[in-house]
C-alpha positions in Angstrom: 0.0 0.0 0.0 1.2 3.5 -0.8 2.8 5.4 2.1 0.5 8.3 1.2 -2.5 6.3 2.3 -0.8 4.9 5.4 -0.6 8.5 6.6 -4.3 9.1 5.7 -6.1 9.4 9.0 -9.1 11.1 10.7 -7.5 14.5 10.6 -7.0 14.4 6.8 -10.5 13.0 6.3 -12.0 15.8 8.5 -10.1 18.4 6.5 -11.6 17.1 3.2 -15.1 16.8 4.6 -15.0 20.3 5.9 -14.5 21.6 2.3 -17.5 19.7 0.9 -19.9 22.3 2.2 -18.4 25.0 0.1 -18.5 23.1 -3.3 -20.8 23.8 -6.2 -21.4 20.7 -8.3 -23.4 20.1 -11.4 -24.7 16.7 -12.3 -25.4 16.3 -16.0 -27.0 13.2 -17.3 -29.8 10.7 -17.3 -32.0 11.2 -14.3 -34.2 8.2 -13.7 -36.9 7.6 -11.1 -36.4 4.5 -9.0 -39.9 3.4 -7.9 -40.3 0.6 -5.4 -43.5 -1.3 -4.9 -43.7 -3.1 -1.6 -45.6 -6.4 -2.1 -47.2 -8.3 0.7 -47.0 -12.0 -0.4 -49.6 -13.2 2.2 -52.3 -11.0 0.5 -51.8 -12.4 -3.0 -55.0 -13.0 -4.9 -56.0 -14.9 -7.9 -57.4 -12.9 -10.8 -61.0 -13.9 -11.6 -60.5 -13.1 -15.2 -57.1 -14.8 -15.9 -56.4 -17.0 -12.9 -52.9 -15.4 -12.7 -51.5 -14.1 -9.4 -52.5 -10.5 -8.5 -49.7 -9.2 -6.3 -50.9 -6.8 -3.7 -48.9 -3.6 -3.3 -49.3 -2.2 0.3 -46.8 0.7 0.0 -44.7 2.5 -2.5 -41.7 4.8 -2.4 -39.5 6.5 -4.9 -36.1 8.2 -5.2 -33.9 9.6 -7.9 -32.0 7.0 -9.8 -29.1 6.8 -12.3 -27.6 10.4 -12.3 -30.1 11.0 -9.5 -28.3 8.4 -7.4 -25.1 10.4 -7.7 -26.9 13.6 -6.8 -28.4 11.9 -3.7 -25.0 10.7 -2.6 -23.5 14.1 -3.1 -26.3 15.7 -1.1 -25.9 13.1 1.8 -22.2 13.9 1.9 -22.8 17.6 2.5 -22.2 19.2 -0.8 -22.8 22.9 -0.6 -24.8 23.4 -3.8 -26.1 20.9 -6.3 -27.5 21.4 -9.8 -29.3 18.9 -12.0 -28.8 19.2 -15.8 -30.8 17.0 -18.3 -34.4 16.4 -19.0 -37.6 14.9 -17.6 -41.0 14.2 -19.0 -44.1 16.2 -18.3 -45.6 13.2 -16.5 -46.3 11.9 -13.0 -42.9 10.2 -12.8 -41.2 13.6 -13.7 -43.2 15.3 -11.0 -42.0 12.8 -8.4 -38.4 13.0 -9.6 -38.3 16.8 -9.4 -39.9 16.7 -6.0 -37.4 14.1 -4.7 -34.5 16.1 -6.1 -35.9 19.3 -4.5 -36.2 17.5 -1.2 -32.5 16.7 -1.4 -31.7 20.4 -2.0 -30.9 19.9 -5.7 -31.6 22.9 -8.0 -33.7 21.5 -10.9 -34.0 24.6 -13.2 -31.6 22.9 -15.6 -33.6 19.7 -15.7 -35.6 20.6 -18.8 -39.3 19.4 -18.8 -40.2 18.2 -22.3 -43.8 16.9 -22.9 -42.4 14.8 -25.8 -40.2 12.8 -23.6 -40.9 10.2 -20.9 -39.2 10.4 -17.5 -37.1 7.2 -17.5 -38.3 5.0 -14.6 -37.1 1.7 -13.0 -40.2 0.1 -11.5 -39.0 -2.3 -8.8 -41.6 -4.6 -7.1 -40.3 -6.5 -4.1 -41.6 -8.6 -1.3 -41.6 -6.5 1.8 -40.7 -9.4 4.1 -37.5 -10.4 2.2 -34.7 -7.7 2.3 -32.1 -7.4 -0.4 -31.8 -9.1 -3.7 -33.7 -12.3 -2.8 -37.0 -10.3 -2.3 -36.8 -8.5 -5.6 -39.2 -9.3 -8.5 -38.5 -8.8 -12.1 -37.9 -5.1 -12.9 -40.1 -3.1 -15.3 -38.4 -0.3 -17.2 -40.0 2.8 -18.7 -37.6 4.4 -21.3 -37.7 6.7 -24.2 -37.8 4.8 -27.5 -37.1 7.6 -29.9 -34.1 10.0 -30.3 -33.8 13.0 -28.1 -33.8 15.6 -30.9 -31.9 18.8 -31.7 -34.1 21.3 -29.8 -33.8 19.5 -26.5 -30.1 19.0 -27.1 -29.6 22.7 -27.6 -31.6 23.5 -24.4 -29.4 21.1 -22.4 -26.2 22.6 -23.7 -27.5 26.1 -23.0 -28.2 25.1 -19.4 -24.6 23.8 -19.2 -23.2 27.0 -20.6 -25.1 29.1 -18.1 -24.0 27.1 -15.1 -20.4 25.8 -15.9 -18.4 29.0 -15.1 -19.8 28.9 -11.5 -19.1 25.3 -10.7 -16.3 23.6 -8.8 -17.0 20.3 -10.4 -19.1 18.7 -13.1 -20.1 15.0 -13.1 -21.4 13.5 -16.3 -23.6 10.4 -16.0 -24.4 8.6 -19.3 -26.9 5.9 -18.4 -29.0 5.3 -21.5 -27.5 2.5 -23.7 -29.4 3.3 -26.9 -27.4 5.8 -28.9 -29.0 9.3 -29.0 -32.0 8.4 -26.9 -30.8 9.9 -23.6 -29.2 13.2 -22.4 -25.7 12.4 -23.6 -26.3 12.2 -27.3 -23.3 12.5 -29.6 -24.0 16.3 -30.1 -24.3 16.9 -26.3 -21.2 14.7 -25.6 -19.2 16.7 -28.1 -20.3 20.0 -26.6 -19.4 18.7 -23.1 -15.9 17.7 -24.2 -15.3 21.1 -25.9 -16.5 23.1 -22.9 -14.6 21.1 -20.3 -11.3 21.8 -22.1 -11.5 25.3 -20.6 -13.0 24.3 -17.3 -10.9 25.1 -14.2 -12.7 22.6 -11.9 -12.9 18.8 -11.8 -14.9 17.2 -14.6 -15.8 13.5 -14.2 -17.5 11.1 -16.5 -19.2 7.7 -16.1 -20.8 5.9 -19.1 -22.3 2.5 -19.6 -21.3 2.1 -23.2 -19.4 5.2 -24.4 -16.9 6.1 -21.7 -14.0 6.7 -24.1 -15.8 9.5 -25.9 -15.3 11.7 -22.9 -11.7 12.7 -23.6 -10.3 15.2 -21.2 -12.6 14.3 -18.3 -11.6 12.2 -15.4 -13.0 8.8 -16.3 -14.4 6.1 -14.0 -14.3 2.7 -15.7 -15.0 -0.7 -14.3 -12.6 -3.5 -15.1 -14.4 -4.7 -18.1 -14.9 -1.2 -19.7 -11.2 -0.8 -19.3 -10.7 -4.0 -21.3 -13.3 -3.2 -23.9 -15.5 -6.2 -22.8 -19.2 -5.4 -23.3 -20.8 -8.5 -21.9 -18.6 -10.2 -19.3 -19.6 -13.6 -18.0 -21.3 -13.6 -14.5 -18.7 -13.7 -11.8 -15.8 -13.0 -14.3 -12.7 -11.2 -13.1 -10.1 -9.4 -15.1 -6.5 -10.4 -14.1 -5.0 -7.8 -11.9 -1.8 -7.6 -14.0 -4.0 -6.9 -17.0 -5.7 -4.0 -15.2 -2.3 -2.6 -14.3 -1.2 -2.9 -17.9 -4.3 -1.4 -19.5 -4.8 1.6 -17.1 -1.8 3.7 -18.4 -2.9 3.1 -22.0 -6.5 4.3 -21.1 -5.1 7.4 -19.5 -2.9 8.2 -22.6 -6.0 7.7 -24.9 -8.2 9.9 -22.6 -5.6 12.5 -21.9 -6.8 12.5 -18.3 -6.9 10.6 -15.1 -8.7 7.2 -15.0 -10.1 5.3 -12.1 -10.6 1.6 -12.8 -13.0 -0.1 -10.3 -13.0 -3.9 -9.7 -15.7 -4.5 -7.1 -14.4 -6.2 -3.9 -10.8 -5.9 -5.1 -10.9 -2.2 -5.0 -9.8 0.6 -7.4 -6.7 1.1 -9.6 -5.5 4.7 -10.2 -2.3 6.5 -11.0 0.9 4.4 -11.2 -1.1 2.3 -11.4 -1.7 1.5 -7.8 -4.5 -0.5 -6.2 -6.5 1.0 -3.4 -8.2 -2.0 -1.7 -11.9 -2.0 -1.0 -13.3 -2.7 2.5 -14.2 -6.3 3.1 -17.8 -6.2 4.2 -19.3 -9.0 6.2 -22.9 -10.1 5.8 -25.5 -9.5 3.1 -24.9 -6.6 0.7 -26.7 -4.9 -2.2 -24.3 -3.6 -4.8 -27.0 -1.5 -6.5 -25.6 2.0 -7.0 -22.1 1.2 -5.5 -20.4 2.7 -8.5 -22.4 5.8 -8.2 -21.6 6.2 -4.5 -17.9 5.7 -5.3 -18.2 8.5 -7.9 -19.8 10.9 -5.4 -17.1 10.3 -2.8 -14.1 10.4 -5.1 -15.4 13.4 -7.0 -16.0 15.4 -3.9 -12.6 14.5 -2.5 -10.9 15.6 -5.7 -12.8 18.8 -5.8 -11.8 19.4 -2.1 -8.1 19.0 -3.0 -7.4 15.3 -2.5 -4.8 13.4 -4.4 -6.1 10.6 -6.8 -5.1 7.9 -4.3 -6.9 9.8 -1.5 -10.0 10.3 -3.7 -10.1 6.6 -4.5 -10.0 5.7 -0.8 -12.8 8.2 0.0 -14.9 6.7 -2.8 -14.3 3.2 -1.4 -15.3 4.3 2.1 -18.6 5.7 0.8 -19.3 2.6 -1.3 -18.6 0.3 1.6 -21.4 2.0 3.5 -24.0 2.2 0.8 -23.8 -1.5 -0.2 -25.1 -2.4 3.3 -28.3 -0.5 2.7 -30.5 -3.5 1.6 -33.5 -3.0 -0.7 -32.7 0.7 -1.4 -30.3 2.9 -3.3 -28.3 3.9 -0.3 -26.3 6.9 0.7 -23.6 7.6 3.3 -23.4 10.4 5.8 -20.0 12.2 6.5 -19.8 11.0 10.1 -20.0 7.3 8.9 -16.8 7.6 6.9 -14.6 7.6 10.1 -15.7 4.2 11.1 -15.2 2.9 7.6 -11.7 4.4 7.5 -10.9 2.7 10.8 -12.0 -0.6 9.4 -10.1 -0.1 6.2 -6.9 0.6 8.2 -7.5 -2.5 10.3 -7.8 -4.6 7.1 -4.8 -2.9 5.5 -2.1 -2.5 8.2 
């Protein structure tokens, strides 16, 4: 382990956290609504018309997803000011999404409301008496099935132009896999890359399918994105020596810093060096772990952390959120000190 991280203690963590409250951060990307339906299995009925099971929903809850997960994590960590940039539909899901973001303290003027678009939604039924992944039913997705269009693209870029000069950091979240159907269309992506070239703050990108298009931004890749593997086999792992070989190449291609995440093994950055993850005992829910890592690492970088320190802070945040079963969890600043103590115990 790097000597830099051996010296990283509570005082340094406190100093970074103290700066979070002065930061202004924009989140540009695909804001989804995560909507959970709490099903009571004991109340299941049989449909008189079809004979199929009629699952009985006894409660529902919702929260911002995708780019909204990053915004929620940034808010929970005490970010001074947050701004959402993207679009939502003029629909009920959009109303719920904007209300949820406002409750987190996120400014939504840059989240353009377009009656021609749907608010992307992940509908997640789950048995209320079974926490975590075992209780989840099949998910239902509501997505846009047509291109975003030039008028909305121009509006999104205009919002970015208005906001960017006043930001300390910009995080770009490209969630939609269909080319041109989400916020980060080719035209918007090109505009972001051009504008970030003159940006004095931290610019960070995460993309499910197109991460290498965001040249000049700090990139977060998982191990398979680093290797160009689109559909890894379940449980597959990339050899650690291969990660260490590929990371410098990715940084040269991107012209920027790259963080390569590898789940329970940790994160590779700069050198490349591995920053180990925290070994978590008991059941975990990995949903949103990458987004919580992004929030922690981005905030740390914007607060003056080195890349290794930022990777560690991101790992601390992710180790907390994966323990929130059945929800897209967040971490509070005070929880990071216990996580740091555990990390140091595991990495003497």
